[in-house]
C-alpha positions in Angstrom: -9.5 -15.3 -15.4 -9.5 -12.9 -12.4 -9.1 -9.2 -13.1 -7.6 -7.4 -10.2 -8.4 -3.6 -10.1 -5.7 -1.0 -10.0 -5.5 2.0 -7.6 -2.9 4.8 -7.2 -1.2 5.7 -4.0 -1.8 9.4 -3.9 1.6 10.0 -2.2 3.0 9.6 -5.7 1.3 12.9 -6.7 1.7 14.6 -3.4 3.1 17.9 -4.9 0.4 18.1 -7.4 -2.3 17.3 -4.8 -1.0 19.9 -2.4 -1.8 22.5 -5.1 -5.1 21.1 -6.3 -6.3 17.9 -4.6 -9.6 17.6 -6.5 -8.0 18.4 -9.8 -5.3 15.8 -9.2 -7.9 13.2 -8.3 -9.7 14.1 -11.6 -6.5 13.5 -13.6 -6.1 10.1 -11.8 -9.7 9.1 -12.8 -9.1 10.4 -16.4 -6.0 8.2 -16.7 -8.2 5.2 -15.9 -7.3 4.3 -12.4 -10.2 2.6 -10.6 -9.3 3.7 -7.1 -6.9 5.6 -4.9 -5.0 4.8 -1.7 -5.1 7.9 0.4 -2.3 9.6 2.2 -4.3 12.5 3.6 -7.6 14.0 2.7 -6.5 17.2 1.0 -8.3 19.5 3.4 -11.6 17.8 2.8 -13.7 16.1 5.5 -14.3 12.4 4.9 -17.9 13.1 3.9 -16.8 15.8 1.4 -14.1 13.6 0.0 -16.5 10.7 -0.4 -18.6 12.9 -2.6 -15.7 14.1 -4.7 -14.5 10.5 -5.3 -18.0 9.3 -6.1 -18.4 12.1 -8.6 -15.1 11.1 -10.3 -15.9 7.4 -10.2 -13.0 6.6 -8.0 -13.1 4.2 -5.0 -11.3 4.9 -1.8 -9.5 1.6 -1.5 -7.4 2.3 1.6 -5.8 5.0 3.7 -2.3 5.2 5.0 -2.6 6.4 8.6 0.5 7.2 10.8 1.1 4.8 13.6 0.9 7.6 16.2 -2.6 8.5 14.9 -3.7 4.8 15.0 -2.5 4.6 18.6 -4.2 7.8 19.8 -7.2 8.5 17.6 -8.4 5.1 16.3 -12.1 5.8 16.8 -11.9 8.9 14.6 -9.9 7.0 11.9 -12.5 4.2 11.8 -15.3 6.7 11.5 -13.6 8.4 8.6 -13.0 5.2 6.8 -16.5 4.0 7.2 -17.7 7.4 5.8 -15.3 7.1 2.9 -16.3 3.5 2.2 -12.7 2.4 2.6 -12.1 -1.3 3.4 -8.5 -1.1 4.5 -6.5 0.9 7.0 -2.7 0.7 6.5 0.0 1.4 9.0 2.6 2.9 6.6 6.0 3.4 8.2 8.1 3.1 11.3 10.4 6.0 12.1 14.1 5.2 12.5 13.9 5.4 16.3 11.2 2.8 16.4 13.1 -0.1 14.9 14.7 -2.0 17.8 13.5 -5.5 18.6 11.7 -4.1 21.7 9.9 -1.6 19.4 8.9 -4.4 17.0 7.3 -6.4 19.8 5.5 -3.3 21.1 4.3 -2.8 17.5 3.0 -6.4 17.4 0.9 -5.8 20.5 -0.4 -2.5 19.1 -1.2 -4.1 15.7 -3.2 -6.8 17.4 -5.1 -4.3 19.5 -5.7 -1.9 16.6 -6.5 -4.7 14.2 -9.1 -6.3 16.5 -10.9 -3.0 16.8 -10.8 -2.5 13.0 -12.1 -6.0 12.5 -15.0 -5.4 14.8 -15.9 -2.3 12.7 -15.8 -4.3 9.5 -12.4 -2.9 8.4 -9.0 -4.6 7.8 -5.7 -3.4 9.2 -2.7 -3.9 6.9 1.0 -3.3 7.6 3.1 -1.8 4.8 6.8 -2.5 5.0 10.0 -1.1 3.6 13.4 -2.8 3.4 14.4 -2.3 7.1 11.8 -4.9 8.2 13.7 -7.5 6.1 16.6 -7.5 8.6 17.0 -10.6 10.8 16.2 -10.4 14.5 17.7 -12.5 17.3 14.9 -15.1 16.8 16.3 -15.9 13.3 13.4 -14.4 11.5 13.1 -11.1 9.8 11.2 -8.4 11.5 8.4 -8.7 8.9 8.1 -12.5 9.3 8.0 -11.9 13.1 5.2 -9.3 12.7 3.2 -11.6 10.5 3.7 -14.7 12.7 2.9 -12.9 16.0 -0.2 -11.0 14.8 -3.7 -12.5 14.4 -4.1 -13.3 10.7 -7.8 -12.3 10.9 -6.9 -8.9 12.4 -3.7 -8.0 10.7 -2.8 -8.3 7.0 0.2 -7.2 4.9 0.5 -4.7 2.1 3.6 -6.2 0.4 5.7 -3.8 -1.6 7.5 -5.6 -4.5 10.1 -2.9 -4.8 11.3 -3.1 -1.2 11.2 -6.9 -1.2 13.4 -6.9 -4.3 15.6 -4.2 -2.9 16.2 -6.4 0.2 17.1 -9.4 -2.0 13.8 -11.2 -1.6 11.5 -12.6 -4.2 8.0 -11.1 -4.1 6.1 -14.1 -5.4 7.6 -16.3 -2.7 6.2 -13.9 -0.1 2.8 -13.8 -1.8 2.7 -17.6 -1.8 3.9 -18.0 1.7 1.4 -15.5 3.0 -1.6 -16.5 0.8 -4.6 -14.9 2.4 -2.7 -12.2 4.2 -1.8 -9.8 1.4 -5.0 -8.2 0.0 -3.1 -5.1 -1.1 0.2 -5.1 -3.1 2.3 -2.1 -4.0 3.6 -2.3 -7.6 6.9 -0.6 -8.2 9.9 -1.1 -10.4 13.6 -0.4 -9.9 16.3 0.8 -12.2 18.9 -1.8 -13.0 21.9 0.4 -12.4 23.7 0.8 -9.1 21.4 3.5 -8.0 18.4 1.1 -7.8 16.1 4.1 -8.1 12.3 4.0 -8.4 11.1 3.3 -12.0 7.9 3.1 -14.0 6.5 -0.4 -14.2 8.1 -2.4 -16.9 11.1 -0.2 -17.3 13.3 -1.8 -14.6 14.4 -5.1 -13.1 11.7 -6.1 -10.7 10.0 -9.3 -11.8 6.6 -7.7 -12.2 5.3 -10.2 -14.7 5.6 -13.1 -12.2 3.7 -11.0 -9.6 0.9 -10.2 -12.0 0.7 -13.8 -13.1 0.5 -15.1 -9.5 -2.1 -12.4 -8.7 -4.5 -13.8 -11.3 -4.8 -16.9 -9.1 -4.5 -15.4 -5.6 -6.7 -13.3 -3.3 -5.0 -10.0 -4.0 -7.9 -7.5 -4.0 -6.0 -4.5 -5.4 -2.8 -3.7 -7.2 -1.7 -0.2 -6.0 0.8 1.7 -8.1 3.2 3.9 -6.2 6.4 5.6 -7.1 8.1 7.3 -4.2 10.2 9.6 -6.4 10.3 10.1 -10.2 12.8 11.4 -12.7 10.0 12.5 -15.0 6.8 14.4 -14.1 4.9 12.1 -11.6 1.7 12.3 -13.6 3.6 10.9 -16.7 5.1 8.3 -14.5 1.8 6.9 -13.3 0.4 7.1 -16.8 3.3 4.9 -18.1 2.8 2.4 -15.2 -0.9 2.1 -15.9 -0.2 1.6 -19.7 2.2 -1.2 -18.8 -0.4 -2.9 -16.7 -3.1 -2.6 -19.4 -0.8 -4.4 -21.8 0.3 -7.1 -19.3 -2.6 -9.2 -18.2 -4.8 -7.0 -16.0 
């Protein structure tokens, strides 16, 4: 049976990391996470951060890099990832003013260009979505489907987010099956079952996490990545609870 390792998206602990980046990474390692997905380097150079992570026994799985940086400083980004030992670069977010159909097709061109260069360097570009990419375009497909159908599958992969898929009325396992081979990274999140549909610790909400984990055992998902955008309890307690759930549910 395949065991998929678990990383933490450091954005979840952004407030703690802003005060003490290394100390926060140490807490993540002590909880038992095997890797981290970076959302900034905490003031360290990539070389310095690599040493910190090695000392703590953490792997730099991936880095969320703003699209503007990917468009303008890609060589620097690639060099940093190679120094960190990261395999994946993730385009994390589109600002509200970049969500027209014209913008999506410009994005597709950029993802192909950026992805090709990453591929040549031995890295993989992934696109991380939210709910707005699940709206339907004039071609009858969602923006996310369009992005994945119009980008080269060798150069551009997906980082599916099971919270946002569920939020948009989609079934995460169906997307994982449909895009087998294109989703090496998966964000694991839960959602409260009340009208607020707030972010929740894994296993405490209504997202069908069990089916996702079960499918993951037989798929090519490389990493589960825990992320909780906001938390009603201290974030360090939130990520502890989520990891405890995963430990007791087939990882």
